[in-house]
C-alpha positions in Angstrom: -25.7 21.5 7.1 -22.0 22.4 7.7 -20.9 25.5 5.8 -17.2 24.6 5.9 -15.6 24.2 2.5 -14.1 20.8 1.7 -11.9 19.9 -1.2 -11.8 16.3 -2.3 -8.5 15.7 -4.1 -8.8 11.9 -4.5 -10.1 10.8 -7.9 -11.4 7.5 -6.6 -13.4 9.2 -3.8 -14.7 11.9 -6.2 -16.2 9.4 -8.6 -17.8 7.2 -6.0 -21.6 7.9 -5.9 -22.2 6.7 -2.4 -19.3 8.5 -0.8 -20.2 11.7 -2.6 -23.7 11.5 -1.2 -22.5 10.8 2.3 -20.1 13.7 2.3 -22.7 16.1 0.8 -25.1 15.1 3.5 -22.7 16.6 6.0 -21.1 19.5 4.1 -22.8 21.9 1.7 -19.7 23.3 0.1 -17.7 20.5 -1.5 -15.4 20.6 -4.5 -14.8 17.2 -6.1 -12.0 16.3 -8.5 -14.5 15.6 -11.2 -12.0 16.0 -14.0 -10.0 13.0 -12.6 -6.7 14.9 -12.7 -3.6 13.8 -10.8 -3.2 17.0 -8.8 0.2 18.3 -8.1 2.2 21.5 -7.8 0.4 24.8 -8.7 -2.7 23.0 -9.9 -3.0 21.3 -6.5 -2.5 24.5 -4.6 -5.1 26.2 -6.9 -7.6 23.4 -6.2 -7.1 23.7 -2.4 -7.4 27.5 -2.2 -10.5 28.7 -0.4 -11.1 25.4 1.4 -11.0 24.7 5.2 -10.6 21.0 4.9 -9.5 18.4 2.4 -9.7 14.7 1.7 -6.5 13.4 0.1 -5.5 10.1 -1.4 -2.1 9.8 -3.0 -1.6 13.5 -3.6 1.6 15.0 -2.1 1.0 17.7 0.5 4.2 19.4 1.8 5.3 22.6 3.5 5.0 24.6 0.3 1.4 23.6 -0.1 0.5 24.4 3.5 2.2 27.7 3.3 0.4 28.6 0.1 -3.0 27.6 1.5 -3.0 28.8 5.1 -6.8 28.5 5.3 -6.5 24.7 5.1 -6.8 23.5 8.7 -7.7 19.8 8.3 -6.5 17.1 6.0 -8.2 13.7 6.2 -6.6 10.7 4.6 -8.4 8.5 2.2 -6.3 5.3 2.6 -3.6 4.4 5.1 -0.1 5.4 3.9 1.2 8.8 5.1 4.4 9.0 3.0 2.8 11.6 0.7 2.0 13.9 3.7 4.6 16.1 5.4 3.2 15.5 8.9 6.0 17.5 10.5 5.0 20.5 8.4 1.4 19.9 9.4 2.3 19.8 13.1 4.4 23.0 12.8 1.5 24.8 11.2 -1.3 23.4 13.3 -2.9 21.5 10.5 -4.9 18.6 11.9 -4.9 15.1 10.4 -7.7 12.6 10.1 -6.3 9.1 9.7 -7.6 5.6 10.4 -4.8 3.0 10.0 -5.5 -0.5 8.7 -8.9 0.3 7.3 -8.1 -1.5 4.0 -6.3 -4.4 5.6 -8.5 -7.3 4.4 -8.5 -6.1 0.8 -4.7 -5.9 0.7 -4.3 -9.2 2.5 -6.5 -11.0 0.1 -4.5 -9.7 -2.8 -1.3 -10.9 -1.2 -2.7 -14.4 -0.8 -4.1 -14.5 -4.4 -0.7 -13.3 -5.7 1.1 -15.9 -3.7 -1.0 -18.7 -5.1 -0.7 -17.4 -8.7 3.0 -17.1 -8.6 3.6 -20.4 -6.9 1.4 -22.1 -9.5 3.3 -20.1 -12.1 0.0 -18.7 -13.5 1.5 -15.6 -15.2 3.9 -17.7 -17.2 1.3 -20.3 -18.1 -1.2 -17.6 -19.2 1.4 -15.9 -21.5 2.3 -19.3 -23.1 -1.3 -20.0 -23.7 -1.9 -16.6 -25.3 1.2 -17.2 -27.5 -0.5 -20.5 -28.8 1.6 -22.9 -26.7 -0.1 -25.6 -24.7 2.0 -26.8 -21.8 1.0 -28.0 -18.4 3.3 -25.9 -16.2 4.2 -27.5 -12.9 3.9 -25.2 -9.9 3.7 -25.5 -6.1 1.0 -25.2 -3.5 0.8 -22.4 -1.0 -0.3 -24.9 1.7 2.5 -25.7 4.0 4.9 -23.1 2.7 7.0 -20.8 4.9 5.7 -17.2 4.6 7.8 -14.2 5.8 6.0 -11.0 6.7 8.1 -7.9 6.8 6.1 -5.4 8.8 3.4 -6.9 11.0 1.1 -4.0 11.6 -2.6 -4.0 10.7 -2.1 -5.5 7.2 0.7 -7.8 8.1 -1.4 -9.3 10.9 -4.2 -9.9 8.5 -1.9 -11.6 6.1 -0.6 -13.8 8.9 -4.2 -14.9 9.8 -5.0 -15.8 6.2 -1.7 -17.7 5.7 -2.2 -19.7 8.9 -5.5 -20.9 7.4 -3.4 -22.5 4.6 -1.3 -24.3 7.1 1.7 -22.1 6.4 4.5 -21.6 8.8 4.5 -17.8 9.4 7.6 -15.7 10.2 7.5 -12.0 11.0 9.9 -9.1 11.3 8.9 -5.8 12.8 10.6 -3.0 14.8 7.7 -3.4 17.2 7.1 -6.5 19.4 3.7 -8.1 19.0 4.3 -10.8 21.5 0.7 -11.6 22.3 -0.4 -11.7 18.7 2.6 -13.9 17.7 1.8 -16.3 20.6 -1.9 -16.5 19.8 -1.4 -17.3 16.1 1.8 -19.3 16.1 3.9 -16.6 14.4 7.7 -16.8 14.8 9.5 -13.5 15.1 12.9 -13.4 13.4 15.7 -10.9 12.5 15.2 -9.7 8.9 18.1 -11.5 7.3 17.1 -14.8 8.9 13.6 -14.4 7.7 14.7 -13.7 4.1 16.9 -16.8 4.0 14.1 -19.1 5.3 10.9 -17.9 3.6 9.3 -19.3 0.5 7.1 -16.3 0.2 8.3 -12.8 1.3 5.7 -10.0 1.6 6.3 -6.4 2.5 4.0 -4.3 4.7 6.1 -1.3 5.7 5.7 2.4 5.6 7.9 4.4 3.3 10.3 6.9 4.9 14.0 7.7 4.9 14.8 4.6 6.9 13.0 2.2 4.5 13.8 3.7 1.1 15.4 1.0 -1.0 15.5 -1.3 2.0 15.4 -4.2 -0.4 18.3 -3.7 -2.8 20.8 -6.2 -4.3 22.4 -7.2 -1.0 19.2 -8.1 0.7 17.6 -9.7 -2.4 20.6 -11.9 -2.7 19.6 -13.5 0.7 16.4 -14.9 -0.8 16.2 -18.5 -2.0 16.2 -18.9 -5.8 12.8 -20.7 -5.6 11.2 -18.0 -3.4 8.7 -15.4 -4.4 8.7 -11.7 -3.5 5.6 -9.5 -3.0 5.4 -5.8 -2.5 2.0 -4.3 -2.0 3.1 -1.6 0.4 5.1 1.2 -1.3 7.2 1.1 -4.4 10.2 3.0 -3.0 10.9 0.1 -0.5 12.5 -1.9 -3.4 15.3 -1.1 -5.8 13.4 -2.2 -8.9 16.6 -2.4 -11.1 18.1 -4.9 -8.6 14.8 -6.8 -8.4 14.6 -7.0 -12.2 18.1 -8.3 -12.4 17.4 -11.0 -9.9 14.3 -12.1 -11.9 16.1 -12.1 -15.2 19.0 -14.1 -13.9 16.8 -16.8 -12.3 17.9 -15.9 -8.8 14.3 -15.4 -7.8 11.3 -17.5 -8.9 8.8 -14.6 -9.2 7.6 -11.3 -7.9 4.2 -9.7 -7.4 4.1 -5.9 -7.5 1.1 -3.7 -6.8 3.2 -0.5 -6.2 6.1 1.0 -8.1 8.8 3.7 -7.7 7.3 5.6 -10.6 3.5 5.6 -10.8 1.6 5.6 -13.1 4.5 4.7 -15.4 6.4 1.8 -14.0 9.4 0.0 -15.7 7.8 -1.8 -18.7 10.7 -4.2 -19.0 10.0 -5.3 -15.5 6.3 -5.7 -16.2 7.0 -7.8 -19.3 9.0 -10.5 -17.4 7.1 -13.9 -17.4 7.7 -14.4 -13.7 6.1 -11.0 -12.7 2.5 -10.5 -11.6 1.8 -6.7 -11.7 -1.2 -4.7 -10.8 -1.8 -0.9 -10.9 -2.0 -0.1 -7.1 -5.3 -1.9 -6.5 -4.6 -3.4 -3.1 -7.1 -1.2 -1.4 -9.5 -1.0 -4.3 -12.0 -3.6 -3.4 -15.4 -2.1 -3.2 -15.7 -2.9 0.5 -12.3 -1.2 1.2 -13.2 1.9 -0.8 -16.3 2.4 1.2 -14.4 1.8 4.5 -11.6 4.2 3.5 -14.1 6.8 2.3 -16.2 6.7 5.4 -13.1 6.9 7.6 -12.0 9.9 5.6 -15.4 11.6 6.1 -15.3 10.9 9.8 -11.7 12.1 9.9 -12.8 15.6 8.8 -14.3 16.0 12.3 -12.2 13.7 14.4 -8.8 15.1 13.1 -6.0 15.8 15.6 -2.5 17.2 15.3 -0.1 14.5 14.1 1.7 14.4 17.5 -1.6 13.5 19.2 -2.0 10.6 16.9 1.4 9.2 17.9 2.9 9.8 14.4 5.7 12.1 15.6 
């Protein structure tokens, strides 16, 4: 039994019986976030103190945290996004990172497809009308044969492409990396971003959040979208200027939007959520049971397999 002390910050991991058992089978000294608190600031630092390793989900770990807890030598990521981790601070202090990219890709991709179908068939609006006592057969559109634009064609973007091709969709992609062999094998057309936005019926984002992508989709870019297109963000909330998006939806310059992530979580813009052409979910893209197990097991393995961020090709 390993005597190293492990702190589990993630609420989701902490309450999962199977993952708790698998972690305790490897480590004797584990502190779980059993109170289900959103740990931040001094409370986060206090929780981490006295631990050699940690499993983190959406908690923000920066230079201040690492300086306050110098005994923390390994951070393993439960999930895939690294925007809440200051990886440069980790590298500078010799803190290793356990990270398995793309481990929740099928879960997120399925949610993208389901949201695309729901918005094209105008399900959110039809449901609200029915609940208000109005019976009207809303006319929608099929996903089959539509043009889908994927912005960010990494692990999740590729999975979305495969599923959309199964619906006979024309798939466009934009990414700073060139995935020539994948595009050729699956009939995906690479396009510049603005061209993709003008052509696609469905636009779905699968980008990391950093200084270069913050509010990448503001009023100027959203104006490029066709009025009958739908916009999906299941990556990171900060990618989109939500005020600009709300205005587009209110003015009828965009048919609909599906949002699983928001700039301010867990309290997103309620006016945005209330729009009849919005399908909103509370950051559940990776919350399928299968994805939770895969992410949790990857995080457990990452406690031992962790490397400095530079070795992982992050920096």
